[in-house]
Chimera marker file (.cmm) of the C-alpha trace (Angstrom):
<marker_set name="trace">
<marker id="1" x="169.917" y="183.056" z="44.867" r="1" g="1" b="0" radius="0.5"/>
<marker id="2" x="169.038" y="179.949" z="46.978" r="1" g="1" b="0" radius="0.5"/>
<marker id="3" x="166.843" y="178.526" z="44.432" r="1" g="1" b="0" radius="0.5"/>
<marker id="4" x="169.739" y="177.648" z="42.099" r="1" g="1" b="0" radius="0.5"/>
<marker id="5" x="172.038" y="174.612" z="42.053" r="1" g="1" b="0" radius="0.5"/>
<marker id="6" x="175.911" y="174.838" z="41.550" r="1" g="1" b="0" radius="0.5"/>
<marker id="7" x="177.784" y="172.291" z="40.996" r="1" g="1" b="0" radius="0.5"/>
<marker id="8" x="178.630" y="170.870" z="44.200" r="1" g="1" b="0" radius="0.5"/>
<marker id="9" x="175.558" y="170.895" z="45.157" r="1" g="1" b="0" radius="0.5"/>
<marker id="10" x="174.492" y="168.585" z="42.250" r="1" g="1" b="0" radius="0.5"/>
<marker id="11" x="177.722" y="166.468" z="43.478" r="1" g="1" b="0" radius="0.5"/>
<marker id="12" x="176.649" y="166.267" z="46.896" r="1" g="1" b="0" radius="0.5"/>
<marker id="13" x="173.213" y="165.253" z="45.784" r="1" g="1" b="0" radius="0.5"/>
<marker id="14" x="174.426" y="162.217" z="43.544" r="1" g="1" b="0" radius="0.5"/>
<marker id="15" x="176.736" y="160.972" z="46.232" r="1" g="1" b="0" radius="0.5"/>
<marker id="16" x="173.829" y="160.705" z="48.429" r="1" g="1" b="0" radius="0.5"/>
<marker id="17" x="171.238" y="159.657" z="46.585" r="1" g="1" b="0" radius="0.5"/>
<marker id="18" x="173.205" y="156.752" z="45.257" r="1" g="1" b="0" radius="0.5"/>
<marker id="19" x="174.728" y="156.001" z="49.018" r="1" g="1" b="0" radius="0.5"/>
<marker id="20" x="172.240" y="153.722" z="49.608" r="1" g="1" b="0" radius="0.5"/>
<marker id="21" x="172.003" y="152.150" z="46.330" r="1" g="1" b="0" radius="0.5"/>
<marker id="22" x="175.374" y="151.153" z="46.456" r="1" g="1" b="0" radius="0.5"/>
<marker id="23" x="174.841" y="149.395" z="50.025" r="1" g="1" b="0" radius="0.5"/>
<marker id="24" x="172.105" y="147.859" z="48.947" r="1" g="1" b="0" radius="0.5"/>
<marker id="25" x="173.953" y="146.199" z="46.103" r="1" g="1" b="0" radius="0.5"/>
<marker id="26" x="176.873" y="145.156" z="48.480" r="1" g="1" b="0" radius="0.5"/>
<marker id="27" x="174.590" y="143.194" z="50.168" r="1" g="1" b="0" radius="0.5"/>
<marker id="28" x="172.496" y="142.013" z="47.596" r="1" g="1" b="0" radius="0.5"/>
<marker id="29" x="175.910" y="141.110" z="45.563" r="1" g="1" b="0" radius="0.5"/>
<marker id="30" x="177.558" y="139.208" z="49.033" r="1" g="1" b="0" radius="0.5"/>
<marker id="31" x="173.836" y="137.257" z="49.360" r="1" g="1" b="0" radius="0.5"/>
<marker id="32" x="174.074" y="136.555" z="45.706" r="1" g="1" b="0" radius="0.5"/>
<marker id="33" x="177.770" y="135.045" z="46.139" r="1" g="1" b="0" radius="0.5"/>
<marker id="34" x="176.731" y="132.558" z="49.382" r="1" g="1" b="0" radius="0.5"/>
<marker id="35" x="174.020" y="131.563" z="47.420" r="1" g="1" b="0" radius="0.5"/>
<marker id="36" x="176.380" y="130.262" z="44.610" r="1" g="1" b="0" radius="0.5"/>
<marker id="37" x="178.612" y="128.876" z="46.715" r="1" g="1" b="0" radius="0.5"/>
<marker id="38" x="175.855" y="127.080" z="48.888" r="1" g="1" b="0" radius="0.5"/>
<marker id="39" x="173.943" y="125.903" z="45.540" r="1" g="1" b="0" radius="0.5"/>
<marker id="40" x="177.527" y="124.658" z="44.301" r="1" g="1" b="0" radius="0.5"/>
<marker id="41" x="178.264" y="122.682" z="47.351" r="1" g="1" b="0" radius="0.5"/>
<marker id="42" x="174.622" y="121.300" z="46.898" r="1" g="1" b="0" radius="0.5"/>
<marker id="43" x="175.220" y="120.017" z="43.936" r="1" g="1" b="0" radius="0.5"/>
<marker id="44" x="178.324" y="118.489" z="43.946" r="1" g="1" b="0" radius="0.5"/>
<marker id="45" x="177.197" y="116.550" z="47.153" r="1" g="1" b="0" radius="0.5"/>
<marker id="46" x="173.640" y="115.423" z="45.932" r="1" g="1" b="0" radius="0.5"/>
<marker id="47" x="173.567" y="115.714" z="42.112" r="1" g="1" b="0" radius="0.5"/>
<marker id="48" x="176.877" y="114.909" z="40.768" r="1" g="1" b="0" radius="0.5"/>
<marker id="49" x="177.338" y="110.999" z="39.803" r="1" g="1" b="0" radius="0.5"/>
<marker id="50" x="181.146" y="110.720" z="40.923" r="1" g="1" b="0" radius="0.5"/>
<marker id="51" x="183.320" y="107.758" z="38.946" r="1" g="1" b="0" radius="0.5"/>
<marker id="52" x="184.421" y="104.071" z="41.329" r="1" g="1" b="0" radius="0.5"/>
<marker id="53" x="187.473" y="103.348" z="41.977" r="1" g="1" b="0" radius="0.5"/>
<marker id="54" x="187.902" y="101.204" z="39.235" r="1" g="1" b="0" radius="0.5"/>
<marker id="55" x="186.598" y="103.903" z="36.741" r="1" g="1" b="0" radius="0.5"/>
<marker id="56" x="188.675" y="106.562" z="37.654" r="1" g="1" b="0" radius="0.5"/>
<marker id="57" x="191.646" y="104.054" z="37.212" r="1" g="1" b="0" radius="0.5"/>
<marker id="58" x="190.728" y="102.995" z="34.186" r="1" g="1" b="0" radius="0.5"/>
<marker id="59" x="190.452" y="106.300" z="32.799" r="1" g="1" b="0" radius="0.5"/>
<marker id="60" x="193.679" y="107.425" z="34.003" r="1" g="1" b="0" radius="0.5"/>
<marker id="61" x="195.376" y="104.576" z="32.853" r="1" g="1" b="0" radius="0.5"/>
<marker id="62" x="193.816" y="105.387" z="29.217" r="1" g="1" b="0" radius="0.5"/>
<marker id="63" x="195.262" y="108.984" z="29.256" r="1" g="1" b="0" radius="0.5"/>
<marker id="64" x="198.512" y="107.941" z="30.669" r="1" g="1" b="0" radius="0.5"/>
<marker id="65" x="198.618" y="105.574" z="27.328" r="1" g="1" b="0" radius="0.5"/>
<marker id="66" x="197.233" y="108.645" z="24.866" r="1" g="1" b="0" radius="0.5"/>
<marker id="67" x="200.023" y="110.787" z="26.291" r="1" g="1" b="0" radius="0.5"/>
<marker id="68" x="203.191" y="108.645" z="25.547" r="1" g="1" b="0" radius="0.5"/>
<marker id="69" x="201.620" y="107.662" z="21.774" r="1" g="1" b="0" radius="0.5"/>
<marker id="70" x="200.933" y="111.266" z="21.594" r="1" g="1" b="0" radius="0.5"/>
<marker id="71" x="204.404" y="111.935" z="22.787" r="1" g="1" b="0" radius="0.5"/>
<marker id="72" x="205.627" y="109.473" z="20.604" r="1" g="1" b="0" radius="0.5"/>
<marker id="73" x="204.822" y="110.788" z="17.323" r="1" g="1" b="0" radius="0.5"/>
<marker id="74" x="205.784" y="114.362" z="18.862" r="1" g="1" b="0" radius="0.5"/>
<marker id="75" x="209.658" y="112.760" z="19.217" r="1" g="1" b="0" radius="0.5"/>
<marker id="76" x="209.286" y="111.030" z="15.925" r="1" g="1" b="0" radius="0.5"/>
<marker id="77" x="208.173" y="114.256" z="14.189" r="1" g="1" b="0" radius="0.5"/>
<marker id="78" x="211.191" y="115.982" z="15.715" r="1" g="1" b="0" radius="0.5"/>
<marker id="79" x="213.698" y="113.537" z="14.575" r="1" g="1" b="0" radius="0.5"/>
<marker id="80" x="212.540" y="112.990" z="11.309" r="1" g="1" b="0" radius="0.5"/>
<marker id="81" x="212.264" y="117.380" z="10.862" r="1" g="1" b="0" radius="0.5"/>
<marker id="82" x="216.221" y="117.888" z="12.491" r="1" g="1" b="0" radius="0.5"/>
<marker id="83" x="217.559" y="115.366" z="10.166" r="1" g="1" b="0" radius="0.5"/>
<marker id="84" x="215.583" y="117.083" z="7.305" r="1" g="1" b="0" radius="0.5"/>
<marker id="85" x="216.878" y="120.367" z="8.254" r="1" g="1" b="0" radius="0.5"/>
<marker id="86" x="220.397" y="119.301" z="8.726" r="1" g="1" b="0" radius="0.5"/>
<marker id="87" x="220.578" y="118.091" z="5.025" r="1" g="1" b="0" radius="0.5"/>
<marker id="88" x="219.293" y="121.848" z="4.091" r="1" g="1" b="0" radius="0.5"/>
<marker id="89" x="221.656" y="123.188" z="5.993" r="1" g="1" b="0" radius="0.5"/>
<marker id="90" x="224.494" y="121.246" z="4.812" r="1" g="1" b="0" radius="0.5"/>
<marker id="91" x="224.041" y="123.036" z="0.767" r="1" g="1" b="0" radius="0.5"/>
<marker id="92" x="224.576" y="126.225" z="2.720" r="1" g="1" b="0" radius="0.5"/>
<marker id="93" x="227.471" y="125.918" z="4.974" r="1" g="1" b="0" radius="0.5"/>
<link id1="1" id2="2" r="1" g="1" b="0" radius="0.2"/>
<link id1="2" id2="3" r="1" g="1" b="0" radius="0.2"/>
<link id1="3" id2="4" r="1" g="1" b="0" radius="0.2"/>
<link id1="4" id2="5" r="1" g="1" b="0" radius="0.2"/>
<link id1="5" id2="6" r="1" g="1" b="0" radius="0.2"/>
<link id1="6" id2="7" r="1" g="1" b="0" radius="0.2"/>
<link id1="7" id2="8" r="1" g="1" b="0" radius="0.2"/>
<link id1="8" id2="9" r="1" g="1" b="0" radius="0.2"/>
<link id1="9" id2="10" r="1" g="1" b="0" radius="0.2"/>
<link id1="10" id2="11" r="1" g="1" b="0" radius="0.2"/>
<link id1="11" id2="12" r="1" g="1" b="0" radius="0.2"/>
<link id1="12" id2="13" r="1" g="1" b="0" radius="0.2"/>
<link id1="13" id2="14" r="1" g="1" b="0" radius="0.2"/>
<link id1="14" id2="15" r="1" g="1" b="0" radius="0.2"/>
<link id1="15" id2="16" r="1" g="1" b="0" radius="0.2"/>
<link id1="16" id2="17" r="1" g="1" b="0" radius="0.2"/>
<link id1="17" id2="18" r="1" g="1" b="0" radius="0.2"/>
<link id1="18" id2="19" r="1" g="1" b="0" radius="0.2"/>
<link id1="19" id2="20" r="1" g="1" b="0" radius="0.2"/>
<link id1="20" id2="21" r="1" g="1" b="0" radius="0.2"/>
<link id1="21" id2="22" r="1" g="1" b="0" radius="0.2"/>
<link id1="22" id2="23" r="1" g="1" b="0" radius="0.2"/>
<link id1="23" id2="24" r="1" g="1" b="0" radius="0.2"/>
<link id1="24" id2="25" r="1" g="1" b="0" radius="0.2"/>
<link id1="25" id2="26" r="1" g="1" b="0" radius="0.2"/>
<link id1="26" id2="27" r="1" g="1" b="0" radius="0.2"/>
<link id1="27" id2="28" r="1" g="1" b="0" radius="0.2"/>
<link id1="28" id2="29" r="1" g="1" b="0" radius="0.2"/>
<link id1="29" id2="30" r="1" g="1" b="0" radius="0.2"/>
<link id1="30" id2="31" r="1" g="1" b="0" radius="0.2"/>
<link id1="31" id2="32" r="1" g="1" b="0" radius="0.2"/>
<link id1="32" id2="33" r="1" g="1" b="0" radius="0.2"/>
<link id1="33" id2="34" r="1" g="1" b="0" radius="0.2"/>
<link id1="34" id2="35" r="1" g="1" b="0" radius="0.2"/>
<link id1="35" id2="36" r="1" g="1" b="0" radius="0.2"/>
<link id1="36" id2="37" r="1" g="1" b="0" radius="0.2"/>
<link id1="37" id2="38" r="1" g="1" b="0" radius="0.2"/>
<link id1="38" id2="39" r="1" g="1" b="0" radius="0.2"/>
<link id1="39" id2="40" r="1" g="1" b="0" radius="0.2"/>
<link id1="40" id2="41" r="1" g="1" b="0" radius="0.2"/>
<link id1="41" id2="42" r="1" g="1" b="0" radius="0.2"/>
<link id1="42" id2="43" r="1" g="1" b="0" radius="0.2"/>
<link id1="43" id2="44" r="1" g="1" b="0" radius="0.2"/>
<link id1="44" id2="45" r="1" g="1" b="0" radius="0.2"/>
<link id1="45" id2="46" r="1" g="1" b="0" radius="0.2"/>
<link id1="46" id2="47" r="1" g="1" b="0" radius="0.2"/>
<link id1="47" id2="48" r="1" g="1" b="0" radius="0.2"/>
<link id1="48" id2="49" r="1" g="1" b="0" radius="0.2"/>
<link id1="49" id2="50" r="1" g="1" b="0" radius="0.2"/>
<link id1="50" id2="51" r="1" g="1" b="0" radius="0.2"/>
<link id1="51" id2="52" r="1" g="1" b="0" radius="0.2"/>
<link id1="52" id2="53" r="1" g="1" b="0" radius="0.2"/>
<link id1="53" id2="54" r="1" g="1" b="0" radius="0.2"/>
<link id1="54" id2="55" r="1" g="1" b="0" radius="0.2"/>
<link id1="55" id2="56" r="1" g="1" b="0" radius="0.2"/>
<link id1="56" id2="57" r="1" g="1" b="0" radius="0.2"/>
<link id1="57" id2="58" r="1" g="1" b="0" radius="0.2"/>
<link id1="58" id2="59" r="1" g="1" b="0" radius="0.2"/>
<link id1="59" id2="60" r="1" g="1" b="0" radius="0.2"/>
<link id1="60" id2="61" r="1" g="1" b="0" radius="0.2"/>
<link id1="61" id2="62" r="1" g="1" b="0" radius="0.2"/>
<link id1="62" id2="63" r="1" g="1" b="0" radius="0.2"/>
<link id1="63" id2="64" r="1" g="1" b="0" radius="0.2"/>
<link id1="64" id2="65" r="1" g="1" b="0" radius="0.2"/>
<link id1="65" id2="66" r="1" g="1" b="0" radius="0.2"/>
<link id1="66" id2="67" r="1" g="1" b="0" radius="0.2"/>
<link id1="67" id2="68" r="1" g="1" b="0" radius="0.2"/>
<link id1="68" id2="69" r="1" g="1" b="0" radius="0.2"/>
<link id1="69" id2="70" r="1" g="1" b="0" radius="0.2"/>
<link id1="70" id2="71" r="1" g="1" b="0" radius="0.2"/>
<link id1="71" id2="72" r="1" g="1" b="0" radius="0.2"/>
<link id1="72" id2="73" r="1" g="1" b="0" radius="0.2"/>
<link id1="73" id2="74" r="1" g="1" b="0" radius="0.2"/>
<link id1="74" id2="75" r="1" g="1" b="0" radius="0.2"/>
<link id1="75" id2="76" r="1" g="1" b="0" radius="0.2"/>
<link id1="76" id2="77" r="1" g="1" b="0" radius="0.2"/>
<link id1="77" id2="78" r="1" g="1" b="0" radius="0.2"/>
<link id1="78" id2="79" r="1" g="1" b="0" radius="0.2"/>
<link id1="79" id2="80" r="1" g="1" b="0" radius="0.2"/>
<link id1="80" id2="81" r="1" g="1" b="0" radius="0.2"/>
<link id1="81" id2="82" r="1" g="1" b="0" radius="0.2"/>
<link id1="82" id2="83" r="1" g="1" b="0" radius="0.2"/>
<link id1="83" id2="84" r="1" g="1" b="0" radius="0.2"/>
<link id1="84" id2="85" r="1" g="1" b="0" radius="0.2"/>
<link id1="85" id2="86" r="1" g="1" b="0" radius="0.2"/>
<link id1="86" id2="87" r="1" g="1" b="0" radius="0.2"/>
<link id1="87" id2="88" r="1" g="1" b="0" radius="0.2"/>
<link id1="88" id2="89" r="1" g="1" b="0" radius="0.2"/>
<link id1="89" id2="90" r="1" g="1" b="0" radius="0.2"/>
<link id1="90" id2="91" r="1" g="1" b="0" radius="0.2"/>
<link id1="91" id2="92" r="1" g="1" b="0" radius="0.2"/>
<link id1="92" id2="93" r="1" g="1" b="0" radius="0.2"/>
</marker_set>
């Protein structure tokens, strides 16, 4: 029976028919990745407006001050909660 297809011949047919597509997709993915990095570099160099040194320093100071204020608030909450929990635990021990 040369006209019938077996499972072996079907799997061979699937592999041989999909192989060129896989190679094309691999090359296409590589081209897309290269294109992505090229466009990203071009955008960073030509289209992004970078801050000046004084703007950068000012922003860093704002972040530093805000971080210190938040740290002090958390410290205050922690000390208050610790004192409250000492009072609560003193009732049980």
